[in-house]
N, C-alpha and C positions, 0 to 999 in steps of 0.2 A: 376733159375735166371729170374727176370722179364725182359720184353722187355726194359724198361727204363735202368735197370742196364746193359743190353747187349749193348745198345747204348752208355752209358757212357764208358764202357769198350772199345768199338770201337774208341771213341774219344781219350782215353788215348793212344791207340796204334797208331792211324792214324792221330791224330790232329783233329781239329774241322771242320765241314762241314758248310760253309756259303756262301751266295750270295755275291760275291765280286763286281759285277757290272752288269748292264744291257747293252747289246750291240745290235745294229741293223744290220741286214743282208741287204746289198744293192741289187740292181737289178742284179748285177753280182755274187751274192752269197758270197760276201766278207764281213768281219767284222773287226773292229779294236779292239785289246786288249788295254784297257786303260794303259797309261804310268806307273801309280803307280803300277798296277798289274804286268806288265812286269818287272818292277824294283824289286819288292818284290820276284818275281819268278825267277829272274836271267835270263830272256829270252832276248837274243840278236837278232839283225837284222839278217835275213836269217837262223836262227836256226830252225831245224826241230822239229815239234811237232807231236806226234801220236794222232790221233783222235780215241777215244774208245767209243763205244755205249753200252748201256744196254737196253735190250728189256723186255717188259712186255706185255703179251697178243698179241704178234706179232707186236707191235709198239715200236719204239724207245722212251724211257722215259727219258733217261739221255745221255748227251754228255759230255765227259771229254777230256781235252787236257793235255798231259803229255810230258815233254821233252823226245825226242826220246832216248837219251842216258841213261835215267833213267827208261824207260818203264818196263822192266822185274821186277825190284825191286818194283816199285810202284804198278803194277798190282797185284803182289803176296801179298804184305802187305796191300794195301788199299782196293782193290775190293773183296778180298777173303771173308771177313766178310759181306760186303755189298751185294754181289751176293748171298751168302748163305741165307741171310735174305730175299731177293726177292724170291728165290726158295721155301722157306718154306711158303710164303704167297700165292702162286698160287695153 
């Protein structure tokens, strides 16, 4: 199976990966998630989000936010294929 076919398979299983917004980190290390993204993700005020990182060559290359109550399911289904892809490239 070609890499492109594998990527398409991942999209069918996990949904598509795309940039939803660009955010700025302020002096205190805080950032604002845009309202439309919060609404589409069903994120409410004071809801806990898990911050997950992916490393490549000892540096963090990806930062993901996941609703804490959905973390186990999302990590298992979404990151499994993605991290397997990263591990085969190194």
